[in-house]
PQR file with spaces between the fields and no chain letter, atoms N, CA, C, O and H, PARSE charges and radii, in Angstrom:
ATOM       1  N    MET     1     102.568  -36.504  157.703 -0.4000 1.5000
ATOM       2  CA   MET     1     102.205  -35.346  156.934 -0.0000 2.0000
ATOM       3  C    MET     1     103.409  -34.424  156.805  0.5500 1.7000
ATOM       4  O    MET     1     104.274  -34.366  157.680 -0.5500 1.4000
ATOM       5  N    ASN     2     103.436  -33.730  155.723 -0.4000 1.5000
ATOM       6  CA   ASN     2     104.545  -32.831  155.432 -0.0000 2.0000
ATOM       7  C    ASN     2     104.195  -31.398  155.813  0.5500 1.7000
ATOM       8  O    ASN     2     103.022  -31.032  155.884 -0.5500 1.4000
ATOM       9  H    ASN     2     102.733  -33.778  155.013  0.4000 1.0000
ATOM      10  N    SER     3     105.226  -30.593  156.057 -0.4000 1.5000
ATOM      11  CA   SER     3     105.005  -29.185  156.369 -0.0000 2.0000
ATOM      12  C    SER     3     104.466  -28.424  155.162  0.5500 1.7000
ATOM      13  O    SER     3     103.949  -27.317  155.309 -0.5500 1.4000
ATOM      14  H    SER     3     106.179  -30.890  156.000  0.4000 1.0000
ATOM      15  N    SER     4     104.582  -29.006  153.976 -0.4000 1.5000
ATOM      16  CA   SER     4     104.085  -28.348  152.770 -0.0000 2.0000
ATOM      17  C    SER     4     102.605  -28.637  152.508  0.5500 1.7000
ATOM      18  O    SER     4     102.026  -28.081  151.575 -0.5500 1.4000
ATOM      19  H    SER     4     105.003  -29.905  153.857  0.4000 1.0000
ATOM      20  N    ASP     5     101.989  -29.495  153.318 -0.4000 1.5000
ATOM      21  CA   ASP     5     100.567  -29.803  153.150 -0.0000 2.0000
ATOM      22  C    ASP     5      99.742  -28.562  153.489  0.5500 1.7000
ATOM      23  O    ASP     5      99.803  -28.059  154.611 -0.5500 1.4000
ATOM      24  H    ASP     5     102.460  -29.947  154.076  0.4000 1.0000
ATOM      25  N    ARG     6      98.976  -28.073  152.522 -0.4000 1.5000
ATOM      26  CA   ARG     6      98.220  -26.846  152.717 -0.0000 2.0000
ATOM      27  C    ARG     6      96.711  -27.028  152.540  0.5500 1.7000
ATOM      28  O    ARG     6      95.927  -26.284  153.129 -0.5500 1.4000
ATOM      29  H    ARG     6      98.927  -28.481  151.610  0.4000 1.0000
ATOM      30  N    THR     7      96.310  -27.982  151.756 -0.4000 1.5000
ATOM      31  CA   THR     7      94.893  -28.160  151.468 -0.0000 2.0000
ATOM      32  C    THR     7      94.440  -29.533  151.963  0.5500 1.7000
ATOM      33  O    THR     7      95.275  -30.394  152.239 -0.5500 1.4000
ATOM      34  H    THR     7      96.947  -28.587  151.277  0.4000 1.0000
ATOM      35  N    PRO     8      93.135  -29.745  152.077 -0.5600 1.5000
ATOM      36  CA   PRO     8      92.661  -31.091  152.430  0.2800 2.0000
ATOM      37  C    PRO     8      93.167  -32.155  151.447  0.5500 1.7000
ATOM      38  O    PRO     8      93.487  -33.272  151.852 -0.5500 1.4000
ATOM      39  N    ALA     9      93.237  -31.809  150.167 -0.4000 1.5000
ATOM      40  CA   ALA     9      93.744  -32.766  149.176 -0.0000 2.0000
ATOM      41  C    ALA     9      95.202  -33.102  149.444  0.5500 1.7000
ATOM      42  O    ALA     9      95.604  -34.260  149.324 -0.5500 1.4000
ATOM      43  H    ALA     9      92.977  -30.901  149.838  0.4000 1.0000
ATOM      44  N    ASP    10      96.008  -32.089  149.812 -0.4000 1.5000
ATOM      45  CA   ASP    10      97.415  -32.334  150.162 -0.0000 2.0000
ATOM      46  C    ASP    10      97.524  -33.257  151.364  0.5500 1.7000
ATOM      47  O    ASP    10      98.325  -34.192  151.371 -0.5500 1.4000
ATOM      48  H    ASP    10      95.681  -31.149  149.910  0.4000 1.0000
ATOM      49  N    LEU    11      96.716  -32.989  152.376 -0.4000 1.5000
ATOM      50  CA   LEU    11      96.742  -33.812  153.595 -0.0000 2.0000
ATOM      51  C    LEU    11      96.350  -35.259  153.299  0.5500 1.7000
ATOM      52  O    LEU    11      96.976  -36.191  153.804 -0.5500 1.4000
ATOM      53  H    LEU    11      96.066  -32.230  152.371  0.4000 1.0000
ATOM      54  N    LEU    12      95.322  -35.444  152.486 -0.4000 1.5000
ATOM      55  CA   LEU    12      94.895  -36.797  152.145 -0.0000 2.0000
ATOM      56  C    LEU    12      95.956  -37.513  151.318  0.5500 1.7000
ATOM      57  O    LEU    12      96.243  -38.685  151.563 -0.5500 1.4000
ATOM      58  H    LEU    12      94.814  -34.687  152.075  0.4000 1.0000
ATOM      59  N    ARG    13      96.533  -36.831  150.355 -0.4000 1.5000
ATOM      60  CA   ARG    13      97.593  -37.421  149.529 -0.0000 2.0000
ATOM      61  C    ARG    13      98.786  -37.836  150.388  0.5500 1.7000
ATOM      62  O    ARG    13      99.360  -38.904  150.180 -0.5500 1.4000
ATOM      63  H    ARG    13      96.300  -35.880  150.156  0.4000 1.0000
ATOM      64  N    SER    14      99.153  -37.003  151.341 -0.4000 1.5000
ATOM      65  CA   SER    14     100.259  -37.302  152.242 -0.0000 2.0000
ATOM      66  C    SER    14      99.932  -38.504  153.132  0.5500 1.7000
ATOM      67  O    SER    14     100.775  -39.377  153.337 -0.5500 1.4000
ATOM      68  H    SER    14      98.686  -36.134  151.509  0.4000 1.0000
ATOM      69  N    ALA    15      98.714  -38.546  153.655 -0.4000 1.5000
ATOM      70  CA   ALA    15      98.293  -39.672  154.503 -0.0000 2.0000
ATOM      71  C    ALA    15      98.277  -40.972  153.703  0.5500 1.7000
ATOM      72  O    ALA    15      98.645  -42.023  154.229 -0.5500 1.4000
ATOM      73  H    ALA    15      98.028  -37.837  153.489  0.4000 1.0000
ATOM      74  N    LEU    16      97.855  -40.915  152.444 -0.4000 1.5000
ATOM      75  CA   LEU    16      97.857  -42.103  151.580 -0.0000 2.0000
ATOM      76  C    LEU    16      99.274  -42.607  151.352  0.5500 1.7000
ATOM      77  O    LEU    16      99.512  -43.814  151.342 -0.5500 1.4000
ATOM      78  H    LEU    16      97.555  -40.062  152.018  0.4000 1.0000
ATOM      79  N    ALA    17     100.211  -41.690  151.169 -0.4000 1.5000
ATOM      80  CA   ALA    17     101.605  -42.080  150.924 -0.0000 2.0000
ATOM      81  C    ALA    17     102.260  -42.642  152.183  0.5500 1.7000
ATOM      82  O    ALA    17     103.137  -43.502  152.102 -0.5500 1.4000
ATOM      83  H    ALA    17     100.018  -40.709  151.177  0.4000 1.0000
ATOM      84  N    THR    18     101.833  -42.154  153.344 -0.4000 1.5000
ATOM      85  CA   THR    18     102.454  -42.565  154.607 -0.0000 2.0000
ATOM      86  C    THR    18     101.931  -43.907  155.100  0.5500 1.7000
ATOM      87  O    THR    18     102.715  -44.823  155.350 -0.5500 1.4000
ATOM      88  H    THR    18     101.121  -41.456  153.410  0.4000 1.0000
ATOM      89  N    ASP    19     100.606  -44.033  155.242 -0.4000 1.5000
ATOM      90  CA   ASP    19     100.019  -45.267  155.791 -0.0000 2.0000
ATOM      91  C    ASP    19      98.552  -45.362  155.391  0.5500 1.7000
ATOM      92  O    ASP    19      97.679  -44.971  156.166 -0.5500 1.4000
ATOM      93  H    ASP    19      99.970  -43.289  155.038  0.4000 1.0000
ATOM      94  N    PRO    20      98.264  -45.872  154.197 -0.5600 1.5000
ATOM      95  CA   PRO    20      96.887  -45.891  153.703  0.2800 2.0000
ATOM      96  C    PRO    20      95.944  -46.794  154.501  0.5500 1.7000
ATOM      97  O    PRO    20      94.726  -46.637  154.417 -0.5500 1.4000
ATOM      98  N    ALA    21      96.481  -47.723  155.261 -0.4000 1.5000
ATOM      99  CA   ALA    21      95.616  -48.656  155.996 -0.0000 2.0000
ATOM     100  C    ALA    21      95.205  -48.137  157.370  0.5500 1.7000
ATOM     101  O    ALA    21      94.336  -48.722  158.017 -0.5500 1.4000
ATOM     102  H    ALA    21      97.471  -47.851  155.329  0.4000 1.0000
ATOM     103  N    ARG    22      95.822  -47.045  157.822 -0.4000 1.5000
ATOM     104  CA   ARG    22      95.507  -46.587  159.183 -0.0000 2.0000
ATOM     105  C    ARG    22      94.111  -45.984  159.240  0.5500 1.7000
ATOM     106  O    ARG    22      93.635  -45.418  158.256 -0.5500 1.4000
ATOM     107  H    ARG    22      96.528  -46.570  157.297  0.4000 1.0000
ATOM     108  N    PRO    23      93.452  -46.103  160.396 -0.5600 1.5000
ATOM     109  CA   PRO    23      92.128  -45.497  160.555  0.2800 2.0000
ATOM     110  C    PRO    23      92.200  -43.981  160.432  0.5500 1.7000
ATOM     111  O    PRO    23      93.129  -43.357  160.945 -0.5500 1.4000
ATOM     112  N    LEU    24      91.234  -43.393  159.760 -0.4000 1.5000
ATOM     113  CA   LEU    24      91.186  -41.945  159.589 -0.0000 2.0000
ATOM     114  C    LEU    24      89.925  -41.362  160.218  0.5500 1.7000
ATOM     115  O    LEU    24      89.979  -40.330  160.887 -0.5500 1.4000
ATOM     116  H    LEU    24      90.479  -43.900  159.342  0.4000 1.0000
ATOM     117  N    VAL    25      88.790  -42.024  160.004 -0.4000 1.5000
ATOM     118  CA   VAL    25      87.509  -41.544  160.524 -0.0000 2.0000
ATOM     119  C    VAL    25      86.813  -42.692  161.229  0.5500 1.7000
ATOM     120  O    VAL    25      86.717  -43.794  160.688 -0.5500 1.4000
ATOM     121  H    VAL    25      88.745  -42.863  159.461  0.4000 1.0000
ATOM     122  N    THR    26      86.329  -42.437  162.432 -0.4000 1.5000
ATOM     123  CA   THR    26      85.482  -43.398  163.136 -0.0000 2.0000
ATOM     124  C    THR    26      84.176  -42.693  163.467  0.5500 1.7000
ATOM     125  O    THR    26      84.174  -41.645  164.112 -0.5500 1.4000
ATOM     126  H    THR    26      86.408  -41.542  162.872  0.4000 1.0000
ATOM     127  N    PHE    27      83.068  -43.270  163.025 -0.4000 1.5000
ATOM     128  CA   PHE    27      81.747  -42.690  163.219 -0.0000 2.0000
ATOM     129  C    PHE    27      80.953  -43.562  164.173  0.5500 1.7000
ATOM     130  O    PHE    27      80.883  -44.779  164.001 -0.5500 1.4000
ATOM     131  H    PHE    27      83.069  -44.122  162.501  0.4000 1.0000
ATOM     132  N    TYR    28      80.359  -42.946  165.172 -0.4000 1.5000
ATOM     133  CA   TYR    28      79.493  -43.633  166.121 -0.0000 2.0000
ATOM     134  C    TYR    28      78.102  -43.036  166.040  0.5500 1.7000
ATOM     135  O    TYR    28      77.941  -41.817  166.085 -0.5500 1.4000
ATOM     136  H    TYR    28      80.416  -41.958  165.313  0.4000 1.0000
ATOM     137  N    ASP    29      77.096  -43.891  165.920 -0.4000 1.5000
ATOM     138  CA   ASP    29      75.704  -43.446  165.961 -0.0000 2.0000
ATOM     139  C    ASP    29      75.108  -43.972  167.254  0.5500 1.7000
ATOM     140  O    ASP    29      74.816  -45.162  167.370 -0.5500 1.4000
ATOM     141  H    ASP    29      77.227  -44.882  165.883  0.4000 1.0000
ATOM     142  N    ASP    30      74.928  -43.091  168.223 -0.4000 1.5000
ATOM     143  CA   ASP    30      74.421  -43.505  169.530 -0.0000 2.0000
ATOM     144  C    ASP    30      73.004  -44.053  169.454  0.5500 1.7000
ATOM     145  O    ASP    30      72.631  -44.914  170.251 -0.5500 1.4000
ATOM     146  H    ASP    30      75.165  -42.124  168.128  0.4000 1.0000
ATOM     147  N    ALA    31      72.213  -43.567  168.507 -0.4000 1.5000
ATOM     148  CA   ALA    31      70.818  -44.000  168.403 -0.0000 2.0000
ATOM     149  C    ALA    31      70.707  -45.451  167.948  0.5500 1.7000
ATOM     150  O    ALA    31      69.838  -46.183  168.421 -0.5500 1.4000
ATOM     151  H    ALA    31      72.516  -42.867  167.860  0.4000 1.0000
ATOM     152  N    THR    32      71.583  -45.873  167.031 -0.4000 1.5000
ATOM     153  CA   THR    32      71.480  -47.224  166.478 -0.0000 2.0000
ATOM     154  C    THR    32      72.588  -48.157  166.960  0.5500 1.7000
ATOM     155  O    THR    32      72.508  -49.371  166.777 -0.5500 1.4000
ATOM     156  H    THR    32      72.290  -45.279  166.646  0.4000 1.0000
ATOM     157  N    GLY    33      73.623  -47.580  167.578 -0.4000 1.5000
ATOM     158  CA   GLY    33      74.760  -48.388  167.987 -0.0000 2.0000
ATOM     159  C    GLY    33      75.727  -48.672  166.852  0.5500 1.7000
ATOM     160  O    GLY    33      76.675  -49.440  167.016 -0.5500 1.4000
ATOM     161  H    GLY    33      73.687  -46.593  167.726  0.4000 1.0000
ATOM     162  N    GLU    34      75.490  -48.051  165.697 -0.4000 1.5000
ATOM     163  CA   GLU    34      76.348  -48.252  164.529 -0.0000 2.0000
ATOM     164  C    GLU    34      77.732  -47.657  164.778  0.5500 1.7000
ATOM     165  O    GLU    34      77.867  -46.581  165.360 -0.5500 1.4000
ATOM     166  H    GLU    34      74.720  -47.427  165.564  0.4000 1.0000
ATOM     167  N    ARG    35      78.754  -48.378  164.326 -0.4000 1.5000
ATOM     168  CA   ARG    35      80.127  -47.888  164.375 -0.0000 2.0000
ATOM     169  C    ARG    35      80.759  -48.194  163.034  0.5500 1.7000
ATOM     170  O    ARG    35      80.768  -49.343  162.592 -0.5500 1.4000
ATOM     171  H    ARG    35      78.644  -49.252  163.853  0.4000 1.0000
ATOM     172  N    VAL    36      81.290  -47.162  162.381 -0.4000 1.5000
ATOM     173  CA   VAL    36      81.939  -47.320  161.089 -0.0000 2.0000
ATOM     174  C    VAL    36      83.334  -46.724  161.191  0.5500 1.7000
ATOM     175  O    VAL    36      83.499  -45.584  161.624 -0.5500 1.4000
ATOM     176  H    VAL    36      81.283  -46.229  162.740  0.4000 1.0000
ATOM     177  N    GLU    37      84.331  -47.495  160.794 -0.4000 1.5000
ATOM     178  CA   GLU    37      85.701  -47.003  160.788 -0.0000 2.0000
ATOM     179  C    GLU    37      86.209  -47.026  159.353  0.5500 1.7000
ATOM     180  O    GLU    37      86.133  -48.048  158.671 -0.5500 1.4000
ATOM     181  H    GLU    37      84.197  -48.421  160.442  0.4000 1.0000
ATOM     182  N    LEU    38      86.731  -45.884  158.903 -0.4000 1.5000
ATOM     183  CA   LEU    38      87.245  -45.774  157.549 -0.0000 2.0000
ATOM     184  C    LEU    38      88.751  -45.595  157.589  0.5500 1.7000
ATOM     185  O    LEU    38      89.263  -44.744  158.317 -0.5500 1.4000
ATOM     186  H    LEU    38      86.793  -45.054  159.457  0.4000 1.0000
ATOM     187  N    SER    39      89.455  -46.393  156.811 -0.4000 1.5000
ATOM     188  CA   SER    39      90.900  -46.208  156.664 -0.0000 2.0000
ATOM     189  C    SER    39      91.145  -45.011  155.754  0.5500 1.7000
ATOM     190  O    SER    39      90.221  -44.498  155.124 -0.5500 1.4000
ATOM     191  H    SER    39      89.039  -47.084  156.220  0.4000 1.0000
ATOM     192  N    VAL    40      92.382  -44.580  155.694 -0.4000 1.5000
ATOM     193  CA   VAL    40      92.755  -43.492  154.792 -0.0000 2.0000
ATOM     194  C    VAL    40      92.394  -43.882  153.358  0.5500 1.7000
ATOM     195  O    VAL    40      91.826  -43.074  152.623 -0.5500 1.4000
ATOM     196  H    VAL    40      93.133  -44.997  156.207  0.4000 1.0000
ATOM     197  N    ALA    41      92.719  -45.107  152.958 -0.4000 1.5000
ATOM     198  CA   ALA    41      92.451  -45.558  151.584 -0.0000 2.0000
ATOM     199  C    ALA    41      90.949  -45.602  151.284  0.5500 1.7000
ATOM     200  O    ALA    41      90.523  -45.210  150.198 -0.5500 1.4000
ATOM     201  H    ALA    41      93.180  -45.763  153.555  0.4000 1.0000
ATOM     202  N    THR    42      90.151  -46.075  152.237 -0.4000 1.5000
ATOM     203  CA   THR    42      88.702  -46.139  152.040 -0.0000 2.0000
ATOM     204  C    THR    42      88.116  -44.736  151.957  0.5500 1.7000
ATOM     205  O    THR    42      87.262  -44.461  151.114 -0.5500 1.4000
ATOM     206  H    THR    42      90.497  -46.394  153.119  0.4000 1.0000
ATOM     207  N    PHE    43      88.575  -43.854  152.831 -0.4000 1.5000
ATOM     208  CA   PHE    43      88.117  -42.463  152.796 -0.0000 2.0000
ATOM     209  C    PHE    43      88.450  -41.830  151.451  0.5500 1.7000
ATOM     210  O    PHE    43      87.607  -41.161  150.854 -0.5500 1.4000
ATOM     211  H    PHE    43      89.269  -44.077  153.515  0.4000 1.0000
ATOM     212  N    ALA    44      89.672  -42.035  150.972 -0.4000 1.5000
ATOM     213  CA   ALA    44      90.095  -41.480  149.678 -0.0000 2.0000
ATOM     214  C    ALA    44      89.231  -42.042  148.542  0.5500 1.7000
ATOM     215  O    ALA    44      88.902  -41.325  147.597 -0.5500 1.4000
ATOM     216  H    ALA    44      90.358  -42.578  151.457  0.4000 1.0000
ATOM     217  N    ASN    45      88.872  -43.305  148.634 -0.4000 1.5000
ATOM     218  CA   ASN    45      88.010  -43.926  147.627 -0.0000 2.0000
ATOM     219  C    ASN    45      86.631  -43.252  147.618  0.5500 1.7000
ATOM     220  O    ASN    45      86.082  -42.987  146.549 -0.5500 1.4000
ATOM     221  H    ASN    45      89.140  -43.888  149.401  0.4000 1.0000
ATOM     222  N    TRP    46      86.076  -42.975  148.793 -0.4000 1.5000
ATOM     223  CA   TRP    46      84.777  -42.299  148.873 -0.0000 2.0000
ATOM     224  C    TRP    46      84.865  -40.864  148.362  0.5500 1.7000
ATOM     225  O    TRP    46      83.928  -40.379  147.727 -0.5500 1.4000
ATOM     226  H    TRP    46      86.522  -43.190  149.662  0.4000 1.0000
ATOM     227  N    VAL    47      85.973  -40.180  148.629 -0.4000 1.5000
ATOM     228  CA   VAL    47      86.171  -38.834  148.095 -0.0000 2.0000
ATOM     229  C    VAL    47      86.157  -38.888  146.570  0.5500 1.7000
ATOM     230  O    VAL    47      85.523  -38.056  145.920 -0.5500 1.4000
ATOM     231  H    VAL    47      86.733  -40.574  149.145  0.4000 1.0000
ATOM     232  N    SER    48      86.855  -39.866  146.004 -0.4000 1.5000
ATOM     233  CA   SER    48      86.905  -40.020  144.549 -0.0000 2.0000
ATOM     234  C    SER    48      85.520  -40.311  143.976  0.5500 1.7000
ATOM     235  O    SER    48      85.134  -39.732  142.961 -0.5500 1.4000
ATOM     236  H    SER    48      87.369  -40.542  146.531  0.4000 1.0000
ATOM     237  N    LYS    49      84.775  -41.202  144.622 -0.4000 1.5000
ATOM     238  CA   LYS    49      83.421  -41.530  144.162 -0.0000 2.0000
ATOM     239  C    LYS    49      82.519  -40.299  144.190  0.5500 1.7000
ATOM     240  O    LYS    49      81.738  -40.070  143.267 -0.5500 1.4000
ATOM     241  H    LYS    49      85.089  -41.672  145.447  0.4000 1.0000
ATOM     242  N    THR    50      82.634  -39.512  145.255 -0.4000 1.5000
ATOM     243  CA   THR    50      81.811  -38.314  145.388 -0.0000 2.0000
ATOM     244  C    THR    50      82.170  -37.289  144.316  0.5500 1.7000
ATOM     245  O    THR    50      81.284  -36.680  143.716 -0.5500 1.4000
ATOM     246  H    THR    50      83.269  -39.697  146.005  0.4000 1.0000
ATOM     247  N    ALA    51      83.470  -37.096  144.075 -0.4000 1.5000
ATOM     248  CA   ALA    51      83.909  -36.165  143.032 -0.0000 2.0000
ATOM     249  C    ALA    51      83.413  -36.624  141.665  0.5500 1.7000
ATOM     250  O    ALA    51      82.965  -35.805  140.862 -0.5500 1.4000
ATOM     251  H    ALA    51      84.189  -37.590  144.562  0.4000 1.0000
ATOM     252  N    ASN    52      83.490  -37.916  141.397 -0.4000 1.5000
ATOM     253  CA   ASN    52      83.006  -38.439  140.115 -0.0000 2.0000
ATOM     254  C    ASN    52      81.502  -38.245  139.967  0.5500 1.7000
ATOM     255  O    ASN    52      81.023  -37.946  138.873 -0.5500 1.4000
ATOM     256  H    ASN    52      83.854  -38.580  142.049  0.4000 1.0000
ATOM     257  N    LEU    53      80.753  -38.410  141.052 -0.4000 1.5000
ATOM     258  CA   LEU    53      79.310  -38.168  141.011 -0.0000 2.0000
ATOM     259  C    LEU    53      79.026  -36.710  140.668  0.5500 1.7000
ATOM     260  O    LEU    53      78.204  -36.415  139.801 -0.5500 1.4000
ATOM     261  H    LEU    53      81.141  -38.652  141.941  0.4000 1.0000
ATOM     262  N    LEU    54      79.714  -35.806  141.356 -0.4000 1.5000
ATOM     263  CA   LEU    54      79.476  -34.378  141.114 -0.0000 2.0000
ATOM     264  C    LEU    54      79.846  -33.979  139.685  0.5500 1.7000
ATOM     265  O    LEU    54      79.126  -33.208  139.051 -0.5500 1.4000
ATOM     266  H    LEU    54      80.381  -36.046  142.061  0.4000 1.0000
ATOM     267  N    GLN    55      80.952  -34.495  139.181 -0.4000 1.5000
ATOM     268  CA   GLN    55      81.391  -34.126  137.837 -0.0000 2.0000
ATOM     269  C    GLN    55      80.645  -34.884  136.753  0.5500 1.7000
ATOM     270  O    GLN    55      80.164  -34.287  135.790 -0.5500 1.4000
ATOM     271  H    GLN    55      81.537  -35.122  139.696  0.4000 1.0000
ATOM     272  N    GLY    56      80.546  -36.206  136.908 -0.4000 1.5000
ATOM     273  CA   GLY    56      79.970  -37.035  135.852 -0.0000 2.0000
ATOM     274  C    GLY    56      78.460  -37.019  135.790  0.5500 1.7000
ATOM     275  O    GLY    56      77.881  -36.899  134.710 -0.5500 1.4000
ATOM     276  H    GLY    56      80.937  -36.691  137.690  0.4000 1.0000
ATOM     277  N    GLU    57      77.821  -37.136  136.927 -0.4000 1.5000
ATOM     278  CA   GLU    57      76.360  -37.253  136.954 -0.0000 2.0000
ATOM     279  C    GLU    57      75.665  -35.897  137.077  0.5500 1.7000
ATOM     280  O    GLU    57      74.582  -35.700  136.525 -0.5500 1.4000
ATOM     281  H    GLU    57      78.291  -37.233  137.804  0.4000 1.0000
ATOM     282  N    LEU    58      76.284  -34.968  137.796 -0.4000 1.5000
ATOM     283  CA   LEU    58      75.639  -33.681  138.032 -0.0000 2.0000
ATOM     284  C    LEU    58      76.261  -32.543  137.220  0.5500 1.7000
ATOM     285  O    LEU    58      75.840  -31.391  137.329 -0.5500 1.4000
ATOM     286  H    LEU    58      77.164  -35.128  138.244  0.4000 1.0000
ATOM     287  N    ALA    59      77.255  -32.872  136.415 -0.4000 1.5000
ATOM     288  CA   ALA    59      77.905  -31.916  135.500 -0.0000 2.0000
ATOM     289  C    ALA    59      78.499  -30.704  136.209  0.5500 1.7000
ATOM     290  O    ALA    59      78.513  -29.607  135.652 -0.5500 1.4000
ATOM     291  H    ALA    59      77.598  -33.807  136.326  0.4000 1.0000
ATOM     292  N    ALA    60      78.984  -30.892  137.420 -0.4000 1.5000
ATOM     293  CA   ALA    60      79.657  -29.799  138.121 -0.0000 2.0000
ATOM     294  C    ALA    60      80.995  -29.529  137.443  0.5500 1.7000
ATOM     295  O    ALA    60      81.696  -30.454  137.033 -0.5500 1.4000
ATOM     296  H    ALA    60      78.973  -31.784  137.873  0.4000 1.0000
ATOM     297  N    ALA    61      81.333  -28.266  137.334 -0.4000 1.5000
ATOM     298  CA   ALA    61      82.573  -27.858  136.677 -0.0000 2.0000
ATOM     299  C    ALA    61      83.325  -26.900  137.592  0.5500 1.7000
ATOM     300  O    ALA    61      82.740  -26.326  138.510 -0.5500 1.4000
ATOM     301  H    ALA    61      80.764  -27.515  137.668  0.4000 1.0000
ATOM     302  N    PRO    62      84.629  -26.727  137.341 -0.5600 1.5000
ATOM     303  CA   PRO    62      85.387  -25.771  138.150  0.2800 2.0000
ATOM     304  C    PRO    62      84.702  -24.405  138.159  0.5500 1.7000
ATOM     305  O    PRO    62      84.286  -23.892  137.120 -0.5500 1.4000
ATOM     306  N    GLY    63      84.597  -23.834  139.349 -0.4000 1.5000
ATOM     307  CA   GLY    63      83.946  -22.535  139.508 -0.0000 2.0000
ATOM     308  C    GLY    63      82.483  -22.627  139.883  0.5500 1.7000
ATOM     309  O    GLY    63      81.901  -21.642  140.337 -0.5500 1.4000
ATOM     310  H    GLY    63      84.935  -24.250  140.193  0.4000 1.0000
ATOM     311  N    ASP    64      81.870  -23.803  139.702 -0.4000 1.5000
ATOM     312  CA   ASP    64      80.477  -23.978  140.100 -0.0000 2.0000
ATOM     313  C    ASP    64      80.372  -23.966  141.620  0.5500 1.7000
ATOM     314  O    ASP    64      81.305  -24.358  142.320 -0.5500 1.4000
ATOM     315  H    ASP    64      82.344  -24.603  139.333  0.4000 1.0000
ATOM     316  N    ARG    65      79.243  -23.517  142.115 -0.4000 1.5000
ATOM     317  CA   ARG    65      78.971  -23.545  143.550 -0.0000 2.0000
ATOM     318  C    ARG    65      77.957  -24.648  143.818  0.5500 1.7000
ATOM     319  O    ARG    65      76.955  -24.785  143.116 -0.5500 1.4000
ATOM     320  H    ARG    65      78.485  -23.198  141.546  0.4000 1.0000
ATOM     321  N    LEU    66      78.243  -25.419  144.841 -0.4000 1.5000
ATOM     322  CA   LEU    66      77.361  -26.527  145.208 -0.0000 2.0000
ATOM     323  C    LEU    66      77.034  -26.426  146.686  0.5500 1.7000
ATOM     324  O    LEU    66      77.817  -25.895  147.473 -0.5500 1.4000
ATOM     325  H    LEU    66      79.057  -25.308  145.411  0.4000 1.0000
ATOM     326  N    ALA    67      75.884  -26.935  147.051 -0.4000 1.5000
ATOM     327  CA   ALA    67      75.500  -27.012  148.457 -0.0000 2.0000
ATOM     328  C    ALA    67      74.907  -28.387  148.701  0.5500 1.7000
ATOM     329  O    ALA    67      74.068  -28.859  147.933 -0.5500 1.4000
ATOM     330  H    ALA    67      75.247  -27.367  146.412  0.4000 1.0000
ATOM     331  N    LEU    68      75.343  -29.019  149.763 -0.4000 1.5000
ATOM     332  CA   LEU    68      74.819  -30.318  150.141 -0.0000 2.0000
ATOM     333  C    LEU    68      74.326  -30.243  151.573  0.5500 1.7000
ATOM     334  O    LEU    68      75.032  -29.740  152.446 -0.5500 1.4000
ATOM     335  H    LEU    68      76.024  -28.636  150.387  0.4000 1.0000
ATOM     336  N    LEU    69      73.148  -30.728  151.820 -0.4000 1.5000
ATOM     337  CA   LEU    69      72.623  -30.814  153.171 -0.0000 2.0000
ATOM     338  C    LEU    69      72.724  -32.264  153.615  0.5500 1.7000
ATOM     339  O    LEU    69      72.001  -33.131  153.124 -0.5500 1.4000
ATOM     340  H    LEU    69      72.574  -31.137  151.110  0.4000 1.0000
ATOM     341  N    LEU    70      73.626  -32.512  154.545 -0.4000 1.5000
ATOM     342  CA   LEU    70      73.870  -33.868  154.998 -0.0000 2.0000
ATOM     343  C    LEU    70      73.662  -33.958  156.500  0.5500 1.7000
ATOM     344  O    LEU    70      73.976  -33.017  157.229 -0.5500 1.4000
ATOM     345  H    LEU    70      74.213  -31.808  154.944  0.4000 1.0000
ATOM     346  N    PRO    71      73.133  -35.089  156.971 -0.5600 1.5000
ATOM     347  CA   PRO    71      72.991  -35.271  158.412  0.2800 2.0000
ATOM     348  C    PRO    71      74.349  -35.543  159.046  0.5500 1.7000
ATOM     349  O    PRO    71      75.340  -35.730  158.340 -0.5500 1.4000
ATOM     350  N    ALA    72      74.396  -35.566  160.358 -0.4000 1.5000
ATOM     351  CA   ALA    72      75.617  -35.930  161.069 -0.0000 2.0000
ATOM     352  C    ALA    72      75.884  -37.412  160.791  0.5500 1.7000
ATOM     353  O    ALA    72      75.261  -38.286  161.395 -0.5500 1.4000
ATOM     354  H    ALA    72      73.591  -35.414  160.932  0.4000 1.0000
ATOM     355  N    HIS    73      76.793  -37.680  159.892 -0.4000 1.5000
ATOM     356  CA   HIS    73      77.065  -39.034  159.429 -0.0000 2.0000
ATOM     357  C    HIS    73      78.491  -39.065  158.907  0.5500 1.7000
ATOM     358  O    HIS    73      79.059  -38.016  158.602 -0.5500 1.4000
ATOM     359  H    HIS    73      77.299  -36.970  159.401  0.4000 1.0000
ATOM     360  N    TRP    74      79.080  -40.251  158.797 -0.4000 1.5000
ATOM     361  CA   TRP    74      80.468  -40.346  158.290 -0.0000 2.0000
ATOM     362  C    TRP    74      80.571  -39.830  156.868  0.5500 1.7000
ATOM     363  O    TRP    74      81.627  -39.339  156.469 -0.5500 1.4000
ATOM     364  H    TRP    74      78.619  -41.104  159.044  0.4000 1.0000
ATOM     365  N    GLN    75      79.499  -39.929  156.095 -0.4000 1.5000
ATOM     366  CA   GLN    75      79.543  -39.452  154.713 -0.0000 2.0000
ATOM     367  C    GLN    75      79.710  -37.933  154.635  0.5500 1.7000
ATOM     368  O    GLN    75      80.178  -37.415  153.621 -0.5500 1.4000
ATOM     369  H    GLN    75      78.641  -40.328  156.420  0.4000 1.0000
ATOM     370  N    SER    76      79.331  -37.221  155.690 -0.4000 1.5000
ATOM     371  CA   SER    76      79.498  -35.769  155.702 -0.0000 2.0000
ATOM     372  C    SER    76      80.982  -35.392  155.668  0.5500 1.7000
ATOM     373  O    SER    76      81.338  -34.367  155.086 -0.5500 1.4000
ATOM     374  H    SER    76      78.951  -37.642  156.514  0.4000 1.0000
ATOM     375  N    ALA    77      81.837  -36.184  156.271 -0.4000 1.5000
ATOM     376  CA   ALA    77      83.271  -35.896  156.259 -0.0000 2.0000
ATOM     377  C    ALA    77      83.843  -35.998  154.851  0.5500 1.7000
ATOM     378  O    ALA    77      84.747  -35.246  154.487 -0.5500 1.4000
ATOM     379  H    ALA    77      81.549  -37.017  156.744  0.4000 1.0000
ATOM     380  N    VAL    78      83.321  -36.917  154.069 -0.4000 1.5000
ATOM     381  CA   VAL    78      83.778  -37.078  152.680 -0.0000 2.0000
ATOM     382  C    VAL    78      83.386  -35.866  151.880  0.5500 1.7000
ATOM     383  O    VAL    78      83.674  -35.795  150.685 -0.5500 1.4000
ATOM     384  H    VAL    78      82.586  -37.527  154.364  0.4000 1.0000
């Protein structure tokens, strides 16, 4: 990461440029025993999918306010 990284988008872009295959998020669900590990590239892909959903399907535009209620899950990080 660079000293100029200021936003989450900057940090993700920097991580993608440095090592996109490295693990970024590991989620453990104690109730089910589920373990999910996301690489930087996979996480970035999910961020892109989520942004496209908000813009394309839900017509969110710059300046709009959104609220999402998500359980404790790896998708909450995205």
